[in-house]
C-alpha angles and dihedrals in degrees: 000000000000118000128211113258129239097248098108131146127146129308142184151301136227152085144010141242141202123253106282112148091097091056099037120122119244136211129190091209112019113197125202109253124231127212093212141293100300092139102029116120092348133126120291113278137174118224118199124209121197116201135154132234102341129328092173093255099140123182088253092054094048090048088062089067092054090054091064094032103041093174092059127085114192120206124184128204117195123202114212092225133028089231090061091051092049093050092050092048099046094043094052094042089055088053093052101275101281113150097022121131119257088246118032122193117216137184123239090243090064095041100086093058093043092052086062086064096044091143088073092063134063116254104250097193114126138150091244095062097038110127097013092119135032118248094262088068101041100038097070090051094050120095124217090263092054096259113149110215100176141044111215117244114177142348128212116227108182132231130160119268114200144176105247091192092057090045090053092049089053093049096252126134115270105192110103094233091049092047090051089054092045088058093048105273113223089353096052114151135183090246090057092048090053092044092056088045091058090052089051099048091048087063101034142055090220125089121248097233137009108234138014089212089058091053090048090050091054090050098045091050087066093060117096093216114010106170107001137043115245090259088063098254113137119247108231104251092222088059097041101107094170094057094040090052092054091045092052090049096054094040095043122108096251095057095035088062088063097049129099086210095230133146109229114247092019121126091249090053092051092048092049091070088069094045103055086253097161140359105218141029135189098251123204110183093262092054090072086075100059091039090058093042093052097039102060108160094017111114104180104083119119138157129240118207094230140091133189111256091023101273143005141173125218111173142040124149136180140210116232133186114219109225093224093066119117092225101036098145092048089047090052090056091050092048090052090051093048091053097043118119097254094048093045088057091049090050089052091052089050100044112001094254102154112226123250093195114109094218092052096055097075098035112123089227087066103033092048096046118127132185115222094195090061091055091276093302113184093241095172091058096039096051091040088057091046089051091055090050094061110109104167130066103195118222111237117186132184093283098046096101097049095045093045089053093056090056093042091052090052092052090050091055090056102035105033112015095032086208095134140020121245096267095047093047091050090053087052089053090051090051091049091048092051090049089060087070094218 
């Protein structure tokens, strides 16, 4: 069996899917597709790819493309945070697109607003990529006129990653199957997760989880329509009882007692991995990368095949081709190669980015994958099971990102900055929502 490598950093955030492994197509020998011969026997060119955190596109992987396209040099730029990549993309798009990479990676949360500006991207429809993804993946990237602006990269089925050594010290089970049952098994709930957390923190100096915003993200991803009605109209935040209920849960005293009060991707968060800062994390497949990167020398991490609420998806990015690029057709061919079944599997083995390609999902290279850092956890099987457990595909309209940020900022004030209590921070979210003028 193939094992995941040790080349992990951070990855991405995003949208959900419906159970599909059972219906996925399979291939004994998946081959990367090509969208044509845009770069064959042509003059030397350099194609730039802009990603964030880690998509699994190592130098070695990108060099494979040059072997079959000897006139092409591929250079990747990697933003440390998704927010930095978004700011760069939206700012340069507004200025006409000059300075953008030939291939730009985007998160699902930004996609609805970018689809409104589909004229700024190349249409990625082609016969050779038809049927690669199920509709849940292509629909959000498709404009009203049928233009496809993004090729799907990964998805993020969620499990629970945990420190078995900290569990043992607190008298809790450490075997992954036993931990899954401890958290409720197939009937796992958020209440049960918090209940076990209370048992843990009463016997440990470590926190139960890293970040209240992370817990909120896991919860909100299970709502069918968090911030907007399915016709795209915003739900007034003051009237949004679902969102307010989740907010009050994660900022309430009971859950705050379990938090390490960290902002994900901050320096303090990174350092906490070396300081026994917390015992569990909500763990989309791509999160295995940053956990390993930040936990060098720590040997206790493992993965339980369980998730509160039954299933959830946090993650799902795309590759786009800005229309203003000088080598747009060649970039389209590269984007198709990077999102082909074989390359998606290689990216998963590099960085834990779980494939969205239907052909990849039943490939033995994926289903048999293990991760030695997580005590040889069968990550292919675990995240495949978690994928099948997802029941909700959240609707995300053009205002999702901005509304979500107002709530996230309020949670940060309570959980991390401690600059406001829950009620005051919620009022701040209401004020920020009203300022959006939606």
